[in-house]
C-alpha positions in Angstrom: 126.7 109.6 84.7 125.3 108.4 87.8 123.7 110.4 90.4 124.1 110.1 94.1 120.8 107.8 94.8 122.2 105.4 92.0 125.4 105.2 93.7 123.8 104.5 97.0 121.8 101.7 95.7 124.7 100.1 93.9 126.9 100.0 96.8 124.1 98.7 98.9 123.4 95.6 96.6 127.2 94.4 97.8 125.4 93.7 101.2 122.8 91.4 99.9 124.3 88.3 101.7 124.1 89.8 105.2 120.5 90.8 104.8 117.2 89.2 104.9 115.6 88.9 101.5 112.9 91.3 102.7 115.8 94.0 103.1 117.4 93.7 99.8 117.8 96.8 97.9 115.9 96.9 94.5 117.7 96.1 91.2 118.7 99.3 89.2 117.2 98.5 85.9 114.9 101.2 86.0 117.7 103.6 85.9 119.6 101.7 82.8 122.0 99.8 85.1 122.5 96.1 84.1 123.7 93.9 87.0 126.2 91.5 85.5 128.4 89.7 87.9 127.6 89.2 91.7 129.8 87.0 94.1 128.9 84.8 95.8 126.3 82.9 93.7 125.4 79.5 92.9 128.2 79.4 89.9 130.8 81.1 92.3 130.4 78.8 95.3 133.5 77.1 94.9 135.5 80.2 95.0 133.5 82.7 97.0 131.4 80.9 99.7 128.4 83.1 101.2 130.1 82.7 104.6 133.6 83.9 103.6 132.8 87.6 104.2 133.4 88.8 100.6 130.7 89.9 98.4 130.8 92.0 95.1 128.6 93.2 92.4 129.2 95.2 89.0 127.1 97.0 86.7 127.2 98.1 83.4 125.0 101.1 81.7 125.3 101.7 78.1 126.5 99.6 75.0 126.4 96.0 75.1 128.7 94.2 74.2 131.4 96.0 76.4 132.1 99.3 74.3 133.5 102.9 75.0 130.1 104.7 75.7 129.4 102.4 78.4 129.9 103.0 82.2 130.6 100.7 84.9 130.4 100.5 88.8 131.9 98.0 90.8 131.0 97.7 94.5 132.4 95.0 97.2 132.5 94.4 101.0 135.0 92.3 102.6 133.5 92.1 106.2 130.9 90.0 108.0 129.0 90.2 111.2 130.4 86.8 111.8 133.9 87.4 111.2 
């Protein structure tokens, strides 16, 4: 089960496009979490542009492929300083 620090870091990763790279939060691999879907990114640019104001990220901890012992965390934001 994630603790408060892990929840805060995972939630903060959803604000990556609104921050300068120097201010990005670290990944959570050292906590055992794998980041597996982040939008926008180059593979989703046609559906989710970086200027649309939507960003989301998913994390998994546990068995791979998806299994009953896994934990999942989804974080998103839908606001932007320019919108």
